[in-house]
C-alpha positions as CSV (number, residue, x, y, z in Angstrom):
1,M,0.0,0.0,0.0
2,I,1.5,3.3,-1.0
3,E,0.3,6.9,-0.5
4,V,0.5,9.4,-3.3
5,V,0.1,13.2,-2.9
6,C,-1.6,15.1,-5.7
7,N,-1.4,18.9,-5.7
8,D,-3.2,21.2,-8.1
9,R,-1.4,24.3,-6.9
10,L,-4.7,26.1,-6.5
11,G,-5.0,25.2,-2.8
12,K,-6.2,21.6,-3.1
13,K,-3.8,18.8,-2.0
14,V,-5.1,15.3,-2.0
15,R,-3.5,12.2,-0.4
16,V,-4.6,8.9,-1.9
17,K,-3.8,5.4,-0.7
18,C,-3.5,2.8,-3.4
19,N,-1.5,-0.2,-4.5
20,S,1.5,0.0,-6.9
21,E,-0.3,-2.5,-9.2
22,D,-3.2,0.0,-9.7
23,T,-3.4,1.9,-12.9
24,I,-3.3,5.6,-13.4
25,G,-7.0,5.4,-14.3
26,D,-7.8,3.7,-10.9
27,L,-5.8,6.5,-9.2
28,K,-7.8,9.1,-11.0
29,K,-11.1,7.5,-9.8
30,L,-9.9,7.6,-6.2
31,I,-8.9,11.3,-6.6
32,A,-12.2,12.1,-8.2
33,A,-14.0,10.5,-5.3
34,Q,-12.2,12.8,-2.8
35,T,-12.3,16.0,-4.8
36,G,-15.8,15.7,-6.3
37,T,-14.6,16.2,-9.9
38,R,-15.1,13.7,-12.8
39,H,-12.3,11.3,-13.3
40,D,-12.1,11.9,-17.0
41,K,-11.4,15.6,-16.4
42,I,-8.3,14.9,-14.3
43,V,-4.8,15.0,-15.9
44,L,-1.8,13.7,-13.8
45,K,1.7,15.0,-14.6
46,K,5.2,14.9,-13.2
47,W,7.3,17.6,-14.8
48,Y,6.4,17.3,-18.5
49,T,5.3,13.6,-18.4
50,I,1.6,13.1,-18.8
51,F,0.6,9.8,-17.3
52,K,-1.6,7.5,-19.4
53,D,-4.6,5.8,-17.9
54,H,-3.8,2.2,-18.7
55,V,-0.2,2.1,-17.3
56,S,0.3,0.9,-13.7
57,L,1.9,3.1,-11.0
58,G,4.7,0.6,-10.6
59,D,5.6,0.9,-14.3
60,Y,5.9,4.6,-13.9
61,E,8.0,4.1,-10.8
62,I,5.6,6.0,-8.6
63,H,6.5,5.2,-5.0
64,D,5.2,5.9,-1.5
65,G,5.0,9.6,-0.6
66,M,5.5,10.8,-4.2
67,N,4.1,14.1,-5.3
68,L,2.2,14.4,-8.6
69,E,0.8,17.5,-10.3
70,L,-3.0,17.5,-10.7
71,Y,-4.5,19.4,-13.6
72,Y,-8.1,19.7,-14.8
73,Q,-9.0,19.7,-18.5
């Protein structure tokens, strides 16, 4: 079980617990449940890398306590 921190830099910081086998799409659904936004409107980035929905967190080497950038489209 890992904890990922997502910050939208507009004052909203979300901490989500998930497994490293979960996909980015699963993580977006957990974030959407906490923020109240739709999961298909969420974009997750790290620097200039936009994370694809079908790839797992472990494949992107997202570890416990990692910060991701949260954008809305």
